[in-house]
DRENKOL-792244 format. One record per residue: residue number from 0; z, y, x negated of N, C-alpha, C, CB in turn. Coordinates in steps of 0.02 Angstrom, whole numbers, always signed. Glycine has a CB too. Layout:
BEGIN
R   pos      nzz      nyy      nxx     cazz     cayy     caxx      czz      cyy      cxx     cbzz     cbyy     cbxx
R   NUM        Z        Y        X        Z        Y        X        Z        Y        X        Z        Y        X
...
***
This chain:
BEGIN
R   pos      nzz      nyy      nxx     cazz     cayy     caxx      czz      cyy      cxx     cbzz     cbyy     cbxx
R     0     +199     +437   -11478     +218     +509   -11486     +141     +539   -11513     +290     +521   -11548
R     1     +120     +591   -11470      +48     +623   -11505      +62     +644   -11567      +16     +688   -11468
R     2       +6     +646   -11607       +5     +691   -11665      +22     +766   -11659      -59     +688   -11691
R     3      +52     +789   -11705      +61     +863   -11720      -12     +902   -11750     +124     +867   -11780
R     4      -41     +964   -11721      -80     +989   -11776      -71    +1075   -11769     -163     +960   -11770
R     5      -45    +1095   -11823      -60    +1151   -11845     -105    +1199   -11864      -45    +1149   -11867
R     6     -102    +1244   -11841     -171    +1299   -11841     -141    +1351   -11883     -199    +1336   -11758
R     7     -168    +1392   -11945     -133    +1425   -11979     -193    +1491   -11971     -111    +1387   -12053
R     8     -183    +1544   -11956     -240    +1606   -11967     -240    +1602   -12036     -222    +1690   -11938
R     9     -206    +1587   -12099     -183    +1612   -12157     -159    +1672   -12163     -223    +1608   -12195
R    10     -130    +1709   -12111      -76    +1756   -12134      -31    +1735   -12180      -39    +1777   -12086
R    11       +6    +1794   -12217      +55    +1765   -12262     +116    +1745   -12231      +71    +1809   -12314
R    12     +125    +1809   -12174     +200    +1795   -12156     +193    +1714   -12092     +239    +1888   -12107
R    13     +149    +1683   -12084     +170    +1617   -12075     +231    +1584   -12084     +139    +1589   -12104
R    14     +191    +1551   -12157     +254    +1518   -12219     +314    +1562   -12201     +233    +1533   -12319
R    15     +323    +1619   -12228     +382    +1646   -12224     +416    +1659   -12177     +384    +1685   -12245
R    16     +384    +1673   -12107     +423    +1659   -12055     +440    +1587   -12016     +398    +1696   -12016
R    17     +384    +1538   -12041     +399    +1473   -12003     +363    +1470   -11937     +476    +1466   -11990
R    18     +311    +1511   -11926     +270    +1468   -11858     +212    +1477   -11906     +261    +1507   -11761
R    19     +161    +1453   -11837      +95    +1443   -11833      +59    +1489   -11782      +85    +1376   -11819
R    20       -1    +1509   -11792      -39    +1533   -11755      -61    +1495   -11681      -86    +1544   -11796
R    21      -58    +1418   -11688      -78    +1386   -11626      -48    +1312   -11658     -172    +1393   -11603
R    22       +0    +1267   -11609       +3    +1197   -11601      -38    +1161   -11570      +48    +1180   -11579
R    23      -52    +1106   -11575      -65    +1063   -11535      -44    +1012   -11554     -117    +1059   -11520
R    24      -14     +967   -11461      +18     +905   -11472       -8     +873   -11402     +106     +909   -11486
R    25      -55     +829   -11428      -95     +769   -11375     -141     +831   -11342      -30     +716   -11301
R    26     -137     +869   -11283     -183     +888   -11235     -173     +952   -11227     -181     +853   -11176
R    27     -103     +961   -11254      -65    +1037   -11250      -90    +1065   -11313      +26    +1037   -11249
R    28     -113    +1145   -11308      -91    +1196   -11372      -59    +1249   -11334     -159    +1229   -11423
R    29      -30    +1277   -11399      +14    +1330   -11378      +11    +1395   -11432      +90    +1299   -11373
R    30      -36    +1444   -11404      -49    +1515   -11460       -7    +1545   -11471      -90    +1568   -11446
R    31      +47    +1561   -11518      +87    +1607   -11526      +77    +1679   -11510     +100    +1602   -11577
R    32     +118    +1712   -11495      +98    +1799   -11475      +30    +1822   -11535     +191    +1865   -11494
R    33      -16    +1857   -11500      -48    +1879   -11537      -72    +1960   -11544      -87    +1839   -11531
R    34      -83    +1979   -11573      -80    +2052   -11576     -140    +2085   -11628       -3    +2073   -11601
R    35     -166    +2163   -11626     -215    +2173   -11664     -213    +2188   -11731     -244    +2209   -11641
R    36     -165    +2181   -11752     -118    +2199   -11808     -172    +2154   -11867      -19    +2166   -11794
R    37     -202    +2186   -11923     -250    +2134   -11967     -233    +2155   -12033     -338    +2139   -11955
R    38     -254    +2149   -12072     -228    +2149   -12148     -240    +2216   -12165     -265    +2097   -12202
R    39     -276    +2274   -12129     -290    +2342   -12152     -254    +2361   -12086     -374    +2370   -12170
R    40     -211    +2349   -12051     -171    +2395   -12003     -209    +2368   -11953     -171    +2481   -12011
R    41     -165    +2422   -11883     -198    +2399   -11817     -267    +2421   -11815     -162    +2427   -11754
R    42     -281    +2366   -11768     -358    +2383   -11755     -343    +2408   -11677     -421    +2307   -11765
R    43     -361    +2477   -11650     -397    +2496   -11617     -319    +2517   -11584     -459    +2452   -11591
R    44     -300    +2574   -11656     -233    +2598   -11625     -208    +2637   -11571     -210    +2624   -11659
R    45     -157    +2619   -11516     -129    +2657   -11469     -213    +2623   -11395     -117    +2766   -11510
R    46     -241    +2588   -11426     -288    +2573   -11352     -265    +2519   -11327     -370    +2561   -11357
R    47     -252    +2507   -11256     -255    +2428   -11253     -302    +2386   -11219     -201    +2407   -11228
R    48     -365    +2425   -11194     -413    +2371   -11183     -444    +2362   -11248     -466    +2384   -11128
R    49     -437    +2408   -11314     -471    +2365   -11359     -451    +2312   -11399     -493    +2395   -11394
R    50     -367    +2330   -11401     -336    +2287   -11423     -332    +2241   -11388     -291    +2301   -11439
R    51     -316    +2216   -11321     -309    +2167   -11295     -374    +2111   -11303     -290    +2188   -11234
R    52     -435    +2153   -11310     -510    +2105   -11309     -496    +2093   -11390     -607    +2155   -11283
R    53     -491    +2113   -11424     -483    +2095   -11500     -442    +2045   -11500     -456    +2149   -11547
R    54     -377    +2048   -11446     -306    +1996   -11479     -355    +1932   -11445     -194    +2011   -11432
R    55     -394    +1926   -11395     -402    +1881   -11329     -456    +1850   -11389     -432    +1919   -11233
R    56     -498    +1876   -11434     -542    +1860   -11495     -504    +1785   -11528     -542    +1935   -11558
R    57     -460    +1835   -11574     -395    +1803   -11597     -385    +1724   -11584     -338    +1839   -11561
R    58     -370    +1752   -11510     -326    +1689   -11483     -390    +1639   -11470     -273    +1707   -11405
R    59     -453    +1657   -11441     -494    +1615   -11434     -522    +1566   -11492     -534    +1649   -11408
R    60     -513    +1607   -11550     -525    +1564   -11618     -481    +1497   -11648     -517    +1613   -11671
R    61     -428    +1525   -11612     -360    +1488   -11641     -363    +1421   -11579     -270    +1552   -11636
R    62     -405    +1444   -11507     -399    +1379   -11485     -449    +1339   -11495     -387    +1375   -11426
R    63     -508    +1375   -11514     -562    +1345   -11531     -543    +1280   -11619     -621    +1423   -11540
R    64     -530    +1320   -11636     -493    +1278   -11708     -433    +1228   -11708     -461    +1332   -11757
R    65     -406    +1217   -11641     -372    +1172   -11600     -411    +1130   -11547     -324    +1209   -11569
R    66     -488    +1136   -11547     -512    +1086   -11498     -507    +1108   -11420     -469    +1021   -11509
R    67     -488    +1177   -11428     -483    +1197   -11349     -521    +1256   -11325     -411    +1213   -11330
R    68     -534    +1281   -11289     -563    +1315   -11273     -544    +1388   -11208     -602    +1269   -11267
R    69     -564    +1434   -11183     -530    +1471   -11162     -528    +1455   -11091     -547    +1529   -11181
R    70     -557    +1415   -11031     -573    +1390   -11001     -494    +1325   -10995     -645    +1382   -11023
R    71     -457    +1310   -11053     -436    +1259   -11041     -352    +1317   -11041     -462    +1187   -11098
R    72     -373    +1373   -11043     -293    +1409   -11012     -262    +1399   -10960     -290    +1472   -11001
R    73     -218    +1377   -10965     -175    +1363   -10893     -111    +1413   -10883     -142    +1281   -10893
R    74      -84    +1440   -10966      -34    +1511   -10956      -37    +1562   -10985      +27    +1508   -10966
R    75      -48    +1627   -10975      -54    +1670   -11009      +25    +1707   -11001     -119    +1707   -10991
R    76      +52    +1746   -11066     +104    +1794   -11046      +77    +1848   -11099     +191    +1766   -11055
R    77      +90    +1903   -11064      +89    +1964   -11103     +126    +2025   -11099      +39    +1982   -11100
R    78     +175    +2064   -11154     +183    +2093   -11170     +176    +2151   -11189     +188    +2075   -11176
R    79     +168    +2212   -11151     +156    +2287   -11167     +189    +2334   -11162     +118    +2309   -11143
R    80     +163    +2381   -11195     +240    +2445   -11223     +240    +2497   -11165     +222    +2505   -11317
R    81     +195    +2481   -11119     +203    +2550   -11072     +136    +2529   -11003     +178    +2644   -11135
R    82     +178    +2530   -10946     +126    +2501   -10876      +80    +2538   -10867     +155    +2498   -10803
R    83      +76    +2593   -10928      +16    +2654   -10878      -35    +2636   -10911      +22    +2751   -10882
R    84      -39    +2561   -10959     -129    +2533   -10992     -130    +2491   -10945     -147    +2490   -11079
R    85      -99    +2490   -10878      -93    +2409   -10827     -175    +2406   -10820      -40    +2414   -10724
R    86     -201    +2466   -10804     -293    +2459   -10788     -312    +2444   -10854     -345    +2539   -10757
R    87     -294    +2452   -10893     -351    +2432   -10961     -329    +2347   -10975     -331    +2492   -11054
R    88     -269    +2336   -10980     -252    +2274   -10984     -293    +2213   -10900     -156    +2286   -10991
R    89     -274    +2232   -10854     -335    +2192   -10793     -391    +2190   -10833     -359    +2237   -10712
R    90     -426    +2215   -10836     -487    +2235   -10844     -507    +2199   -10905     -494    +2309   -10847
R    91     -477    +2194   -10951     -501    +2145   -11017     -463    +2083   -10993     -474    +2173   -11105
R    92     -407    +2049   -10963     -388    +1999   -10949     -444    +1974   -10900     -323    +2004   -10930
R    93     -460    +2018   -10850     -507    +1990   -10791     -560    +1972   -10818     -526    +2036   -10736
R    94     -585    +1996   -10867     -664    +1989   -10916     -645    +1927   -10937     -685    +2048   -10990
R    95     -592    +1899   -10970     -578    +1839   -11007     -575    +1800   -10956     -520    +1835   -11052
R    96     -531    +1786   -10914     -489    +1763   -10872     -504    +1748   -10794     -443    +1804   -10879
R    97     -544    +1782   -10782     -595    +1797   -10711     -603    +1732   -10664     -683    +1819   -10736
R    98     -643    +1709   -10703     -651    +1634   -10651     -600    +1562   -10676     -748    +1602   -10661
R    99     -550    +1573   -10730     -514    +1534   -10726     -462    +1539   -10706     -511    +1515   -10761
R   100     -435    +1594   -10710     -365    +1608   -10658     -281    +1571   -10695     -386    +1553   -10564
R   101     -306    +1579   -10753     -219    +1538   -10755     -187    +1577   -10732     -176    +1518   -10823
R   102     -106    +1535   -10735      -63    +1577   -10724      -43    +1619   -10758      -28    +1559   -10710
R   103      -16    +1684   -10753       -9    +1750   -10795      +48    +1783   -10778      -65    +1799   -10787
R   104     +103    +1809   -10841     +138    +1841   -10839     +142    +1904   -10880     +173    +1809   -10841
R   105     +166    +1962   -10850     +162    +2015   -10872     +214    +2059   -10880     +125    +2035   -10846
R   106     +227    +2068   -10947     +321    +2103   -10956     +314    +2213   -10997     +384    +2018   -11062
R   107     +351    +2230   -10966     +349    +2307   -11028     +409    +2284   -11066     +366    +2409   -10989
R   108     +388    +2301   -11145     +422    +2285   -11186     +427    +2366   -11207     +396    +2226   -11231
R   109     +496    +2360   -11252     +503    +2447   -11291     +467    +2444   -11332     +569    +2480   -11328
R   110     +439    +2383   -11361     +397    +2398   -11440     +387    +2339   -11458     +436    +2437   -11505
R   111     +323    +2336   -11507     +308    +2273   -11528     +311    +2269   -11610     +239    +2255   -11500
R   112     +294    +2246   -11634     +288    +2240   -11712     +266    +2300   -11774     +239    +2188   -11717
R   113     +237    +2337   -11735     +192    +2395   -11766     +196    +2438   -11710     +111    +2376   -11790
R   114     +202    +2522   -11732     +201    +2577   -11694     +138    +2590   -11635     +202    +2627   -11744
R   115      +75    +2564   -11677      +45    +2581   -11642       +4    +2511   -11596      +13    +2630   -11679
R   116      +27    +2463   -11602      +41    +2400   -11564      +43    +2439   -11469     +134    +2358   -11601
R   117      +10    +2412   -11439      +23    +2425   -11355      +31    +2361   -11321      -43    +2465   -11315
R   118       -9    +2303   -11348      -19    +2241   -11311       +8    +2179   -11378     -114    +2235   -11280
R   119      +40    +2110   -11341      +33    +2047   -11382      +20    +1999   -11303     +116    +2024   -11443
R   120       -9    +1957   -11343       -4    +1907   -11272      -23    +1833   -11308      -72    +1931   -11196
R   121       +8    +1791   -11274       -3    +1724   -11306       +0    +1670   -11248      +54    +1709   -11365
R   122      -41    +1622   -11262      -69    +1566   -11201      -51    +1522   -11215     -136    +1550   -11184
R   123      -35    +1456   -11160      -28    +1366   -11171     -101    +1360   -11123      +65    +1313   -11125
R   124     -115    +1309   -11179     -211    +1275   -11125     -177    +1200   -11133     -335    +1284   -11186
R   125     -222    +1177   -11082     -202    +1096   -11079     -290    +1085   -11093     -156    +1056   -10983
R   126     -311    +1046   -11127     -366    +1014   -11124     -382     +964   -11099     -382    +1007   -11162
R   127     -434     +951   -11053     -429     +900   -11011     -503     +857   -11031     -419     +931   -10928
***
């Protein structure tokens, strides 16, 4: 069996809620749902494109810490609070994954953790 590596962002909720920013087992890396909620509040409140780019940066750092990179991403799951933000999401997703083209799911949800959040993204990667 492969060794498990838990990646922490250092956020206080990880220990309380019992989760990791990312987990690597063998060649597989799963990155938890990530948002632009920082220690001082939401970064880019109400701005889907800004939140998506910021969140993708968090995901890229978690992947790097797990020994992976964005080119290793095989699946993206995105939760968005309003399909009116679709063009902003598509632009950010295309900038990050245009040549990689992972499998991708987009789901509209009624709310996220904070009312100023409009997008949450999680990914799976396989390091080859």
